[in-house]
C-alpha positions in Angstrom: 119.3 87.3 95.7 117.4 86.1 98.8 114.2 86.6 100.8 114.0 86.8 104.6 110.8 85.4 106.2 109.6 85.2 109.7 109.1 81.6 110.8 107.8 80.9 114.3 110.2 82.7 116.5 113.1 83.1 114.1 114.0 84.4 110.6 114.6 82.2 107.6 116.8 83.3 104.7 116.0 81.6 101.4 118.3 82.1 98.5 116.5 82.6 95.2 119.6 82.0 93.1 122.6 79.8 93.8 126.1 81.2 93.5 126.7 79.2 90.4 123.6 80.9 88.8 124.8 84.4 89.5 126.9 86.2 86.8 128.8 89.5 86.7 127.4 92.0 84.2 130.6 91.9 82.1 130.1 88.1 81.7 126.6 88.5 80.3 127.1 91.3 77.9 124.4 93.5 76.4 121.9 92.1 74.0 121.9 93.5 70.4 118.4 95.2 70.5 116.8 97.1 67.6 116.1 100.8 68.0 112.5 101.4 69.3 109.8 102.5 67.0 109.4 106.3 67.4 105.6 106.0 67.7 105.8 103.2 70.3 108.4 105.2 72.3 106.1 108.2 72.3 103.2 106.1 73.5 105.4 104.6 76.2 106.5 108.0 77.4 102.8 109.1 77.7 102.0 106.0 79.7 104.9 106.7 82.1 103.9 110.3 82.5 100.3 109.3 83.3 101.4 106.8 85.8 104.0 108.9 87.5 103.4 110.4 90.9 103.3 109.5 94.5 103.5 105.9 95.5 102.6 104.6 98.9 102.6 100.8 98.7 101.0 98.8 101.5 103.2 97.0 103.9 103.7 93.4 102.8 102.6 90.6 105.2 106.2 89.5 105.3 107.4 92.9 106.3 104.7 93.1 109.0 105.7 89.8 110.4 109.4 90.9 110.5 108.5 94.1 112.2 106.5 92.3 114.8 109.3 89.7 115.3 111.8 92.5 115.7 109.5 94.4 118.2 108.9 97.4 115.9 105.5 99.0 115.3 104.3 98.5 111.7 103.9 102.0 110.5 
């Protein structure tokens, strides 16, 4: 994982995890989780349904800087 940021007149790539910290999914395995409570699952489904819909997030400051640095108009 990494993040790319605009710094002065260039781009900086910062790794968020080192190679040694990364694991394949088959190395990690799946946790032994209990079955969800039926009532809690019903409530969760209602919350998801209420929150579902269009999503138009604002452009992050980092994305705006990158677009400017790359000469693209921030739309």
